[in-house]
C-alpha positions as CSV (number, residue, x, y, z in Angstrom):
1,M,-16.9,158.2,-52.1
2,K,-14.0,159.3,-49.9
3,Q,-12.0,160.5,-52.8
4,D,-14.1,163.7,-52.8
5,M,-11.8,165.0,-50.1
6,P,-8.5,163.2,-49.9
7,A,-7.1,162.6,-46.4
8,P,-3.7,161.5,-45.3
9,A,-3.4,157.7,-44.9
10,G,-4.3,156.6,-41.4
11,S,-5.9,160.0,-40.5
12,A,-9.2,159.4,-38.7
13,Q,-9.9,163.1,-38.7
14,G,-9.3,163.3,-42.4
15,R,-11.6,160.4,-43.1
16,W,-14.4,161.9,-41.0
17,L,-13.9,165.3,-42.7
18,G,-14.2,163.6,-46.0
19,L,-17.5,161.9,-45.0
20,L,-18.8,165.1,-43.5
21,A,-17.9,167.1,-46.7
22,V,-20.0,164.8,-48.8
23,G,-22.9,164.9,-46.4
24,V,-22.8,168.7,-46.4
25,V,-22.8,168.7,-50.2
26,M,-25.8,166.5,-50.2
27,T,-27.6,168.7,-47.7
28,L,-26.9,172.0,-49.4
29,L,-27.0,171.0,-53.1
30,A,-29.7,168.3,-53.3
31,W,-32.5,170.8,-54.2
32,W,-30.4,172.8,-56.6
33,A,-30.8,170.2,-59.3
34,L,-34.3,169.0,-58.3
35,Q,-35.9,169.5,-61.7
36,A,-35.2,171.3,-64.9
37,E,-38.8,172.5,-65.1
38,A,-38.7,174.4,-61.8
39,P,-38.7,178.1,-62.3
40,A,-35.5,180.0,-61.5
41,A,-35.9,182.2,-58.4
42,G,-34.9,185.8,-58.5
43,P,-32.7,187.7,-56.0
44,P,-34.0,188.1,-52.4
45,S,-35.9,191.3,-53.2
46,D,-38.0,189.2,-55.6
47,L,-38.9,186.6,-53.1
48,P,-42.7,186.0,-52.4
49,P,-44.1,187.3,-49.2
50,A,-43.4,184.7,-46.5
51,A,-46.1,182.9,-44.6
52,S,-47.2,184.5,-41.3
53,P,-45.4,183.5,-38.1
54,T,-48.2,181.0,-37.4
55,G,-47.6,179.3,-40.8
56,R,-50.9,180.5,-42.3
57,V,-50.6,181.1,-46.1
58,A,-53.0,182.5,-48.6
59,P,-53.9,180.5,-51.7
60,S,-51.1,181.0,-54.3
61,T,-50.9,184.2,-56.3
62,L,-47.4,183.6,-57.6
63,S,-47.1,184.5,-61.3
64,R,-44.5,181.9,-61.9
65,H,-46.9,179.2,-60.6
66,P,-50.4,180.1,-61.8
67,E,-53.3,177.9,-61.0
68,P,-53.2,174.7,-63.1
69,L,-54.8,174.7,-66.5
70,A,-58.3,173.3,-66.4
71,A,-57.8,169.5,-66.3
72,G,-60.7,167.2,-66.9
73,V,-61.2,164.0,-65.0
74,S,-59.7,162.1,-67.9
75,S,-56.5,164.0,-67.9
76,L,-56.0,163.8,-64.2
77,H,-56.8,160.1,-64.5
78,S,-54.1,159.8,-67.1
79,V,-51.6,161.4,-64.8
80,R,-52.5,159.1,-61.9
81,T,-52.2,156.1,-64.2
82,R,-48.8,157.1,-65.5
83,L,-47.4,157.5,-62.0
84,F,-49.3,155.1,-59.7
85,V,-50.3,152.3,-62.1
86,K,-47.7,152.2,-64.9
87,G,-45.0,154.4,-63.4
88,S,-42.3,154.1,-60.8
89,L,-44.8,154.9,-57.9
90,A,-46.9,151.9,-58.6
91,G,-47.7,150.0,-55.5
92,T,-46.7,152.9,-53.2
93,D,-48.8,154.7,-50.6
94,L,-48.3,158.5,-50.2
95,A,-45.9,159.3,-47.4
96,G,-46.6,161.8,-44.7
97,G,-49.9,163.6,-44.6
98,W,-51.7,166.9,-45.3
99,C,-51.0,168.5,-41.9
100,V,-54.6,169.4,-41.5
101,G,-56.0,169.5,-37.9
102,P,-58.9,170.6,-35.9
103,G,-59.5,174.4,-35.7
104,P,-62.0,176.6,-33.9
105,E,-65.7,175.7,-33.8
106,G,-65.2,172.3,-35.6
107,T,-63.3,173.7,-38.6
108,E,-60.2,172.3,-40.1
109,V,-56.9,174.3,-40.4
110,L,-53.6,173.7,-42.1
111,Q,-50.9,173.3,-39.4
112,P,-47.1,173.3,-40.1
113,C,-45.7,169.8,-39.6
114,P,-43.0,167.6,-41.1
115,D,-45.6,165.3,-42.7
116,L,-46.3,167.7,-45.5
117,H,-42.6,167.8,-46.4
118,R,-42.6,164.0,-46.7
119,R,-45.8,164.1,-48.8
120,F,-44.3,166.7,-51.2
121,D,-41.2,164.7,-51.6
122,H,-43.2,161.6,-52.5
123,Y,-45.0,163.5,-55.3
124,L,-41.6,164.8,-56.5
125,L,-40.4,161.2,-57.0
126,G,-42.6,161.4,-60.2
127,T,-40.5,164.2,-61.6
128,G,-39.5,163.3,-65.2
129,E,-42.4,160.9,-65.7
130,V,-45.0,163.7,-65.7
131,T,-44.5,167.5,-66.0
132,A,-44.2,169.9,-63.2
133,M,-47.7,171.3,-63.9
134,E,-49.2,167.8,-64.0
135,L,-47.6,167.1,-60.6
136,R,-49.0,170.3,-59.2
137,S,-52.5,169.6,-60.7
138,L,-52.5,166.1,-59.2
139,L,-51.4,167.4,-55.7
140,L,-54.1,170.1,-55.8
141,D,-56.8,167.7,-56.8
142,D,-55.8,165.2,-54.1
143,A,-55.8,168.0,-51.5
144,R,-59.2,169.2,-52.7
145,R,-60.7,165.6,-52.4
146,A,-59.3,165.3,-48.9
147,H,-60.0,168.7,-47.4
148,G,-61.9,171.0,-49.8
149,E,-61.1,174.0,-52.0
150,A,-59.8,176.5,-49.4
151,L,-57.4,174.2,-47.6
152,A,-56.2,172.8,-50.9
153,G,-55.3,176.4,-52.0
154,E,-53.2,176.8,-48.8
155,I,-51.5,173.5,-49.4
156,V,-50.6,174.3,-53.0
157,S,-49.2,177.7,-51.9
158,V,-46.8,175.9,-49.6
159,W,-45.9,173.6,-52.6
160,D,-45.2,176.6,-54.8
161,R,-42.9,178.2,-52.3
162,Y,-41.2,174.8,-51.7
163,L,-40.4,174.5,-55.4
164,L,-39.1,178.1,-55.6
165,L,-36.8,177.2,-52.7
166,A,-35.6,174.2,-54.6
167,A,-34.7,176.4,-57.6
168,H,-33.2,179.2,-55.6
169,A,-29.8,180.5,-56.9
170,W,-27.6,180.4,-53.8
171,R,-25.1,183.3,-53.5
172,S,-22.7,182.0,-50.8
173,R,-19.7,180.2,-52.2
174,F,-19.6,176.6,-50.9
175,D,-16.4,174.6,-51.1
176,P,-16.6,171.1,-49.6
177,A,-12.8,171.1,-49.1
178,D,-12.9,174.4,-47.2
179,P,-14.8,174.3,-44.0
180,G,-14.4,178.1,-43.8
181,T,-17.1,178.4,-46.4
182,W,-19.7,176.1,-44.8
183,N,-21.1,178.4,-42.1
184,A,-22.0,181.2,-44.6
185,A,-23.7,178.7,-46.9
186,V,-25.7,177.2,-44.0
187,A,-26.7,180.6,-42.7
188,E,-27.9,181.6,-46.2
189,Q,-29.9,178.4,-46.5
190,R,-31.6,179.1,-43.2
191,Q,-32.4,182.7,-44.1
192,V,-33.8,181.9,-47.5
193,R,-35.9,179.0,-46.2
194,R,-37.6,181.3,-43.7
195,Q,-38.1,184.1,-46.3
196,M,-39.7,181.7,-48.7
197,L,-41.6,179.4,-46.4
198,G,-42.1,181.5,-43.3
199,E,-40.7,180.6,-39.9
200,A,-43.3,178.0,-39.0
201,W,-43.1,176.0,-42.2
202,A,-39.3,176.3,-42.4
203,H,-39.0,175.0,-38.9
204,A,-41.4,172.1,-39.6
205,F,-39.7,171.0,-42.7
206,F,-36.0,171.5,-41.8
207,A,-35.5,171.9,-38.0
208,D,-34.1,168.4,-37.5
209,E,-31.7,168.6,-40.4
210,E,-30.5,172.0,-39.4
211,R,-29.9,171.0,-35.8
212,H,-27.9,167.9,-36.9
213,L,-25.8,169.9,-39.4
214,E,-25.0,172.7,-36.9
215,A,-23.9,170.1,-34.3
216,V,-21.6,168.4,-36.8
217,L,-20.1,171.7,-37.9
218,A,-19.5,172.7,-34.3
219,Q,-17.7,169.4,-33.7
220,V,-15.5,170.0,-36.7
221,E,-14.6,173.5,-35.7
222,S,-13.7,172.3,-32.2
223,G,-11.3,169.7,-33.7
224,A,-13.3,166.8,-32.3
225,V,-13.9,163.7,-34.5
226,P,-17.7,163.4,-35.1
227,P,-19.3,160.1,-34.3
228,A,-20.5,157.8,-37.0
229,D,-23.4,159.6,-38.8
230,P,-26.1,157.2,-40.0
231,G,-27.0,159.8,-42.6
232,A,-23.5,160.1,-44.1
233,P,-22.6,158.3,-47.3
234,V,-22.0,154.6,-46.7
235,P,-18.6,153.2,-47.9
236,Q,-19.3,151.5,-51.2
237,G,-17.8,148.7,-53.2
238,G,-17.5,148.5,-57.0
239,L,-15.0,148.2,-59.8
240,G,-11.4,148.5,-58.5
241,T,-12.4,148.4,-54.8
242,D,-11.4,145.7,-52.3
243,A,-14.6,144.1,-51.0
244,A,-12.9,143.0,-47.8
245,A,-11.7,146.6,-47.2
246,V,-15.2,148.0,-47.7
247,M,-16.5,145.3,-45.3
248,A,-13.9,146.2,-42.7
249,E,-14.6,150.0,-43.0
250,R,-18.3,149.5,-42.6
251,A,-17.8,147.2,-39.6
252,A,-15.6,149.9,-38.0
253,L,-18.2,152.6,-38.6
254,Y,-21.4,150.7,-37.9
255,G,-20.6,147.3,-36.4
256,E,-20.3,143.8,-37.8
257,A,-24.1,143.1,-37.9
258,A,-24.8,146.3,-39.8
259,A,-21.9,145.6,-42.2
260,R,-23.4,142.2,-43.0
261,R,-26.8,143.7,-43.6
262,L,-25.3,146.3,-45.9
263,A,-23.5,143.5,-47.9
264,Q,-26.9,141.7,-48.3
265,V,-28.4,145.0,-49.6
266,D,-25.5,145.3,-52.0
267,S,-26.2,141.8,-53.3
268,E,-29.9,142.4,-53.7
269,W,-29.3,145.7,-55.5
270,A,-26.9,144.1,-57.9
271,D,-29.4,141.3,-58.6
272,W,-32.1,143.9,-59.4
273,E,-29.7,145.8,-61.8
274,N,-28.8,142.6,-63.5
275,R,-32.5,141.7,-64.0
276,L,-33.3,145.2,-65.3
277,E,-30.3,145.1,-67.8
278,A,-31.3,141.6,-69.0
279,A,-34.9,142.8,-69.6
280,R,-33.6,145.8,-71.5
281,S,-31.5,143.6,-73.7
282,E,-34.4,141.3,-74.3
283,W,-36.7,144.2,-75.3
284,Q,-34.0,145.5,-77.6
285,R,-33.7,142.1,-79.2
286,L,-37.4,141.8,-79.8
287,Q,-37.6,145.3,-81.3
288,Q,-34.9,144.4,-83.8
289,A,-36.7,141.2,-84.8
290,N,-38.3,142.4,-88.0
291,Q,-40.1,139.1,-88.6
292,L,-42.3,139.7,-85.5
293,S,-45.4,141.8,-85.4
294,D,-46.0,144.2,-82.5
295,L,-48.4,141.8,-80.9
296,Q,-45.8,139.0,-81.1
297,R,-43.2,141.3,-79.5
298,H,-45.5,142.3,-76.7
299,T,-46.5,138.7,-76.1
300,E,-42.9,137.5,-75.9
301,M,-41.9,140.3,-73.6
302,A,-44.8,139.6,-71.3
303,Q,-43.8,136.0,-71.2
304,Y,-40.2,137.0,-70.5
305,L,-41.2,139.2,-67.6
306,R,-43.4,136.5,-66.0
307,A,-40.5,134.0,-66.2
308,Q,-37.5,136.2,-65.3
309,V,-38.8,139.1,-63.1
310,P,-40.7,138.9,-59.8
311,G,-44.2,140.2,-60.2
312,S,-43.6,142.9,-57.7
313,E,-41.0,144.4,-60.0
314,H,-43.1,144.3,-63.3
315,A,-44.5,147.9,-63.0
316,R,-41.1,149.4,-62.2
317,V,-39.4,147.5,-65.1
318,K,-42.1,148.7,-67.5
319,A,-41.7,152.3,-66.4
320,L,-37.9,152.4,-66.5
321,L,-37.8,150.7,-69.9
322,H,-40.8,152.6,-71.3
323,L,-42.5,149.4,-72.2
324,P,-46.0,149.5,-73.7
325,D,-49.0,148.3,-71.7
326,F,-49.3,144.6,-72.4
């Protein structure tokens, strides 16, 4: 990962600048490629009206995100099944929460908090397995079940604005090798977040990230070497890399115990990828076996999964390989 920003051999400052540059790229660009189906945002003059300073938002009226098409119980059930039964979210519980708390006279109100950011991101893990409209319909239905029609409308309005932010076309040039471009990009990001989400929701969703990034940028500008950042990209092994060198670099950054734990994670991840690739090869072999019926193929693949793949991984393997339900 360090080749993104070459540093002179033996230069600690160069090594840290390289790690920082990748971290800044991840922070500023992660949402730019969130999903192909997200609508492209217009220039700032076209931005939707921001939420009020208290974070209150009206139910969505954005033309780019109309209310979902009428979806019967069966269609929503199908979306849930694709994501949470047969899909990559099988066995997971929704992260975060709805950020609904007590209001005046026993009512409930939507209150800006980081939990809704985490909940939105959990739904977005299903991008690619279901459409953007299906995700929106599912979120809206879940919010209705939990807190009723009015609060669900407010929640989905925040969702709409969050996706517009994800698809926003940033104007400031950002060059990871040129720290002189970073402040303008960060400032634009802060401004647009507040224009789209409102001050209260932008603060709830991004305050911790913004504080950390600003502190690191200040350290770089002062010439100080930043401390090890647990959120920065971890030195990785792979083809052509020296495992001992990777281990030593990790130990220098995080300590010996953490370096050993990272090595164990690497090993477990490699084992998973090997199991997935072996299952892919077996399914391809069965599909090419013309002498077998579909029932025989499904039976043999089910037997293979039971024998070669832990039960906790079956749903994920089926989703990633697009296996039929058997």
